[in-house]
C-alpha positions as semicolon CSV with decimal commas, in nm:
position;residue;x (nm);y (nm);z (nm)
1;M;7,785;8,463;10,014
2;N;7,884;8,350;10,366
3;I;8,228;8,263;10,228
4;Y;8,257;8,614;10,087
5;K;8,159;8,772;10,419
6;H;8,400;8,552;10,613
7;E;8,692;8,629;10,379
8;F;8,611;9,000;10,372
9;K;8,597;9,027;10,752
10;M;8,914;8,820;10,788
11;N;9,113;9,065;10,574
12;L;8,935;9,387;10,676
13;R;9,186;9,474;10,948
14;S;9,467;9,417;10,701
15;A;9,297;9,640;10,443
16;I;9,258;9,916;10,701
17;T;9,624;9,884;10,802
18;W;9,744;9,905;10,442
19;S;9,507;10,197;10,375
20;V;9,633;10,396;10,673
21;S;9,997;10,318;10,586
22;A;9,955;10,431;10,224
23;A;9,767;10,743;10,335
24;I;10,041;10,843;10,579
25;L;10,310;10,778;10,318
26;I;10,144;10,997;10,055
27;F;10,051;11,273;10,296
28;L;10,398;11,295;10,451
29;M;10,578;11,296;10,117
30;M;10,347;11,557;9,964
31;S;10,379;11,774;10,275
32;I;10,742;11,849;10,183
33;F;10,659;11,937;9,822
34;S;10,640;12,314;9,870
35;S;10,979;12,331;10,042
36;M;11,135;12,100;9,782
37;A;10,980;12,288;9,491
38;A;11,132;12,613;9,620
39;D;11,474;12,469;9,542
40;A;11,351;12,280;9,237
41;E;11,617;12,415;9,004
42;L;11,895;12,296;9,236
43;L;11,720;11,963;9,285
44;N;11,672;11,908;8,911
45;R;12,039;11,992;8,848
46;T;12,138;11,741;9,114
47;L;11,925;11,474;8,948
48;Q;12,080;11,550;8,610
49;Q;12,425;11,489;8,755
50;M;12,329;11,144;8,883
51;P;12,414;10,837;8,669
52;Q;12,155;10,787;8,397
53;E;12,133;10,417;8,479
54;L;12,037;10,497;8,838
55;L;11,768;10,743;8,730
56;T;11,629;10,488;8,484
57;A;11,629;10,218;8,752
58;F;11,406;10,428;8,977
59;G;11,188;10,564;8,697
60;M;11,318;10,919;8,743
61;T;11,440;10,989;8,389
62;N;11,350;11,346;8,287
63;I;11,143;11,387;8,602
64;D;11,064;11,746;8,701
65;M;11,039;11,762;9,078
66;S;10,915;12,122;9,062
67;T;10,578;12,012;8,922
68;V;10,301;11,872;9,139
69;L;10,261;11,546;8,947
70;G;10,635;11,509;8,892
71;F;10,686;11,505;9,267
72;Y;10,373;11,297;9,326
73;S;10,492;11,030;9,081
74;F;10,799;10,985;9,301
75;A;10,578;10,927;9,607
76;F;10,342;10,711;9,401
77;L;10,621;10,462;9,326
78;F;10,660;10,385;9,697
79;C;10,283;10,349;9,723
80;Q;10,294;10,096;9,437
81;V;10,546;9,884;9,628
82;C;10,321;9,881;9,937
83;L;10,009;9,787;9,741
84;A;10,198;9,518;9,547
85;I;10,284;9,352;9,879
86;Q;9,921;9,381;9,993
87;A;9,781;9,220;9,678
88;S;10,050;8,948;9,675
89;N;9,973;8,870;10,037
90;Y;9,602;8,828;9,960
91;G;9,685;8,614;9,657
92;F;9,916;8,369;9,831
93;A;9,684;8,339;10,131
94;L;9,363;8,304;9,931
95;V;9,344;7,924;9,923
96;S;9,655;7,828;10,119
97;I;9,534;7,956;10,455
98;E;9,280;7,674;10,495
99;E;9,536;7,416;10,386
100;S;9,797;7,538;10,633
101;E;9,537;7,536;10,912
102;M;9,403;7,198;10,794
103;T;9,048;7,329;10,756
104;A;9,024;7,307;10,375
105;D;8,852;6,968;10,387
106;F;8,582;7,115;10,611
107;L;8,521;7,398;10,363
108;L;8,521;7,176;10,055
109;A;8,284;6,929;10,219
110;K;8,011;7,193;10,206
111;P;7,759;7,174;9,917
112;V;7,934;7,453;9,730
113;K;8,128;7,418;9,407
114;R;8,499;7,489;9,415
115;A;8,456;7,755;9,148
116;T;8,203;7,932;9,371
117;I;8,442;7,917;9,666
118;L;8,727;8,065;9,464
119;T;8,502;8,333;9,315
120;S;8,382;8,438;9,662
121;K;8,740;8,455;9,788
122;L;8,856;8,660;9,489
123;L;8,565;8,904;9,525
124;A;8,640;8,947;9,896
125;A;9,008;9,017;9,822
126;L;8,906;9,262;9,549
127;T;8,673;9,443;9,791
128;N;8,951;9,476;10,049
129;M;9,187;9,612;9,784
130;L;8,922;9,860;9,669
131;I;8,905;9,997;10,024
132;T;9,276;10,071;10,005
133;N;9,242;10,215;9,654
134;V;8,961;10,450;9,753
135;T;9,167;10,567;10,050
136;V;9,466;10,636;9,824
137;W;9,240;10,826;9,582
138;V;9,092;11,048;9,851
139;V;9,420;11,113;10,032
140;S;9,601;11,186;9,705
141;F;9,351;11,454;9,603
142;V;9,347;11,604;9,952
143;A;9,727;11,602;9,992
144;I;9,794;11,742;9,645
145;N;9,542;12,023;9,680
146;T;9,663;12,100;10,031
147;F;10,033;12,120;9,952
148;R;10,047;12,219;9,582
149;D;10,130;12,577;9,684
150;G;9,920;12,732;9,408
151;R;10,072;12,521;9,132
152;T;9,841;12,366;8,873
153;Y;9,828;12,004;8,765
154;D;9,646;11,791;8,507
155;T;9,359;11,611;8,680
156;N;9,324;11,360;8,394
157;T;9,686;11,250;8,435
158;L;9,636;11,209;8,809
159;L;9,328;10,995;8,738
160;L;9,534;10,778;8,503
161;L;9,781;10,713;8,784
162;L;9,510;10,630;9,036
163;V;9,307;10,407;8,801
164;S;9,622;10,207;8,726
165;L;9,645;10,095;9,089
166;I;9,362;9,840;9,077
167;I;9,488;9,687;8,750
168;F;9,837;9,685;8,900
169;Q;9,714;9,507;9,215
170;L;9,506;9,255;9,021
171;F;9,827;9,135;8,855
172;F;9,988;9,054;9,190
173;L;9,667;8,904;9,332
174;S;9,612;8,669;9,038
175;V;9,976;8,567;9,002
176;G;9,996;8,506;9,377
177;V;9,693;8,275;9,365
178;A;9,828;8,085;9,063
179;I;10,173;8,035;9,217
180;S;10,025;7,917;9,548
181;L;9,817;7,656;9,363
182;L;10,123;7,536;9,172
183;M;10,302;7,476;9,503
184;K;10,240;7,166;9,709
185;R;10,212;7,374;10,025
186;V;10,263;7,742;10,107
187;R;10,469;7,762;10,425
188;S;10,504;8,138;10,457
189;V;10,265;8,378;10,287
190;T;10,462;8,683;10,397
191;T;10,791;8,555;10,257
192;L;10,638;8,473;9,919
193;S;10,443;8,799;9,890
194;M;10,753;9,005;9,973
195;A;10,957;8,801;9,724
196;L;10,703;8,854;9,444
197;A;10,656;9,227;9,506
198;F;11,021;9,317;9,558
199;G;11,131;9,068;9,291
200;M;10,920;9,249;9,032
201;Y;11,052;9,583;9,154
202;V;11,413;9,465;9,131
203;L;11,350;9,334;8,778
204;S;11,215;9,677;8,688
205;A;11,521;9,847;8,833
206;F;11,774;9,613;8,672
207;G;11,592;9,626;8,341
208;G;11,628;10,003;8,341
209;M;11,994;9,993;8,444
210;L;12,090;9,727;8,190
211;G;11,871;9,863;7,912
212;K;11,694;9,528;7,881
213;D;11,358;9,606;7,722
214;S;11,263;9,239;7,754
215;L;11,238;9,281;8,131
216;D;10,973;9,551;8,075
217;L;10,745;9,273;7,955
218;I;10,767;9,090;8,288
219;T;10,715;9,344;8,561
220;P;10,404;9,560;8,620
221;F;10,627;9,829;8,769
222;K;10,724;9,900;8,407
223;H;10,371;9,848;8,277
224;F;10,255;10,136;8,498
225;E;10,568;10,343;8,553
226;P;10,446;10,662;8,728
227;N;10,696;10,903;8,572
228;A;10,623;10,769;8,222
229;I;10,248;10,816;8,273
230;V;10,300;11,172;8,400
231;T;10,544;11,258;8,119
232;N;10,337;11,110;7,836
233;G;9,990;11,170;7,980
234;T;9,884;10,820;7,876
235;Y;9,946;10,450;7,935
236;D;10,184;10,236;7,734
237;T;9,898;10,045;7,569
238;P;10,088;9,729;7,461
239;L;10,230;9,683;7,812
240;V;9,890;9,741;7,975
241;V;9,730;9,485;7,740
242;L;10,006;9,239;7,830
243;N;9,948;9,305;8,200
244;V;9,575;9,239;8,168
245;A;9,640;8,926;7,958
246;V;9,871;8,780;8,224
247;T;9,611;8,858;8,491
248;V;9,333;8,684;8,295
249;V;9,551;8,379;8,222
250;A;9,653;8,356;8,588
251;I;9,291;8,374;8,706
252;V;9,167;8,116;8,453
253;G;9,461;7,893;8,538
254;S;9,384;7,929;8,908
255;Y;9,029;7,801;8,857
256;M;9,160;7,502;8,662
257;L;9,426;7,423;8,923
258;Y;9,183;7,463;9,215
259;E;8,932;7,226;9,058
260;K;9,197;6,952;9,035
261;R;9,388;7,026;9,356
262;N;9,440;6,749;9,609
263;V;9,362;6,905;9,945
264;H;9,549;6,816;10,263
265;T;9,311;6,694;10,533
266;A;9,325;6,718;10,908
267;V;9,337;6,339;10,951
């Protein structure tokens, strides 16, 4: 439990920073909704005149910016990018931080099983991500109800969007851990986390532009596309199942890799 407390406290400032950043992003974007919705017809016509490939790339196909959730889904996409970076950062740093600081041998010399160490670290990262998720939930409800200008929205659809965040983040956390354990040494956590998050986003964009449905299977940005959830009022079940399956495989694989990993020592 001491490992959990140490990991939680170590990432708490980061969790607060990401929470505040996501809150400001959502609040600022929703604050312009009423003024944008007033010219919604002009805005929707402008979107219709844009290349279809570009709209598909950014998940804006058939989006109605005059509706509360239509506009929110646009802001939600940017929030997804931020939280993908957060989760990737936690994943890549989870076990590599001790190795880069040459303190892993000190930790592993304690009478604690490696599986217990990894479990404590994962739970701490999950707790930090939940702090950010709860913040996003609260701010989203407050911002939407503050700036919806009397327009109605489907609460169940909003809940679907918000619930998807933790599953979405777990993908990046687990894949980040697995990749870091496959590498001999992680030299830059920030570089790798940015590469994973933006790489998945770029795959989502290019998949939409090129019409490559196979790329939808790879990136969680397609598994939980905000506009698709708002339009259909449900998840794409096969893609969500695939997302969860990859997460489970990555976590199980991480335990197996960590048990067999040769740890760099300080001597």
